[in-house]
C-alpha positions, 0 to 999 in steps of 0.5 A: 326576692322573687318571693315565687321562685322563694316558693318553689324552691322550699317545696323542692328542699322539702320533698327532697329531706324527707326523701333522704329520712335515715342518717347514719352515726358517724361511731369514729367522729363521736369516739374523736369528740368524745376524746376531746370533751376529755381533754377539754375537762379538768386535768385535776381536781382541786383539793383547796376551797376558795371561802370568802371571809369579811373580818373586821376584827379578827379574834385571836382563835379565829386566826388559825383561819388563815392557815387552814389547811385545804381551805384559802380564805378570800379577805374582803373589804365590807359585807356587801362586796362579799355577798355579791362575790358571792353571789355573783357566782366567784365564791362558793361559801364566804363567812362574815364576822360582825363588828363587835365580836369581841366586845360580846365574847368578853360581856357573855353574849353570843355575837351572830356569825353569818354565812353565806353560800350559793345555791349550788353549794353542797352540803358537806361545804356548808356543814364543814364550814359552820362545824370549823367556826363553833370549833371555833369559837369554843377555843376563844370563849370555852363555851361550847354555845357561843355564837349564832350563826345565820345561813343566807342562800343567795342566787336562786334558792331552790329549795322547796323548787325541785325540777322533775328529772323530765323536766330537766330531760325536755330541756335535752330533746327539745333542743337535741331536735331541732339541732338535727334540723341543721345535719339534714340541711347541710347533707340536703346542700351538699348532695345538691352541690355534688350533683350540680343542682346548683349551679343548674339552678344559678344559671336561671333568672333566680338569683343568689339571695332567692337560694338563700332565702329559700334555704333560711325559710326551709331549715329555720321551718322545719326545726322550729315547727318540730319544736314547737309540736314537742314543747306543745306535747310535753306541756313545754309552753304552760309558763311563758309560751310567747317567751319560749317561742322566741327563743325556739325561733331563734334558736331554729334560724343559729342552727340553720346558719350553722348548717350552711357552716356545715354544707361549706367545709363538707366535700359529701354526705359522709363528712357533711354527717361527720361534721355535722354530729360533732356539731350536735354534741357540742350544741347540747352540752348547755344542755348536760350543765342543766340537765346535771347541775355542777358537771359543766362550768362557766366556759360553757357560755362561749357555745352559741346554745347556752344562751337558748337552753338557759332561756328556756329552762327559767322561763319552763320552770321556774316562770322566768320573763322576759326581764330576766331573759332580754340579755339571753335573746340579745346575745343568741341575735348577735351569734345568729348574725355571725353564723347565718353571716359565715355561712352565707360567705362561705357557701357563695364561694363554694357555689362559685 
C-alpha cells in the first residue's frame, strides 16, 4: 500500500464529509420501516404460561397442576435440568417438589418447595405460582401453612442494582452517534461516484486497495472518535475502559463496512440517506431492548449490533470483564469480516 496516497485520500474525505453537514430525514422510509417492525412483532398474545416442573412424587391434590387452565407444565427428570432450563431462559419459572413430600405431609411436617424464577419474570407470575402451590398444599393437608416456599432468582438478580434511566439511555445514544457516521460515509462515496471523482482517482497510481483503506480509516476514525469522546464525557469509561474502547472500535469498523454496502446499492444521495436511516433503525433495536427490558426477544441476536450493545451494557453498568464478553467480541469480529468483505466486493463492482 502507498501510505502517502492513503493519507491524502483520508484528508480529502474528511474535508468533503464536513462540507455537507445536514442530512434530511426521509419520512417515507421511516414510515415503511415502522410498518415492517409492526408486522415483525408477534400478532397475538399467548395466554398460556409455560412452567417447568420437577416432581418425583406428585401428591394427589397436585395432579390438578397438569390440567390447570392458562398454565402449561413441562416436566423435568431432575432438579438440575429444571434449574438449568430456567437459567438458560427457556422458561421464566419452575417448581421443584422434594422427594419426601408425601412422607412429610403424613408426618405433619412442612416440606420445602423450591420455586425458580428468571430475573426477567414478572412479579405477578411469582405471586401467582406461590399462591397456587400453597392452595394445593392446603387441599392436600387441610392446613393453611403446610409447606415452606423458597425463592431462587436465576441469572443476574438486579434487586438493589437497578440502573438509572440515563445510564440505559447512554447506550442508545452512543450507538446512534457512531452508527450515524455510516450514513455520512455512504453519502460521501455515492457523491464521489456521481461526480466521477473515484473513477478519476483510479486512473492515477492509486490502487483500489489504497482507496478502500482510506475510506475504512476515515469512516472508522470519525465514528470511533465521536463515540469515545461521548463515553468519556458521560462517565461511560469509569468501569472496564479498555473493554469498552475495544467494543467501540470494533463497532465503528462494523458500521463503516455497512456504509460500503449502502453505497453499493444506493443510486443517489437521497437513496443513500433512505437506506442509511433503515440501517440506523435496525442497528439501534438491541439498545432499545436494553432500555426497555422485555420488549425485544431473542431474534435481536441476529442483529450484529446486539453484541456491541450487550458488551457495553454489561461492562459499563455491571463491571463485566473480558471473561464474560469474549464471545461477544469474537462474534463481532465474524460479522465485521463478513460485512466489510461484502461491502468491498459490492463497491468494486460498482466502480468498474
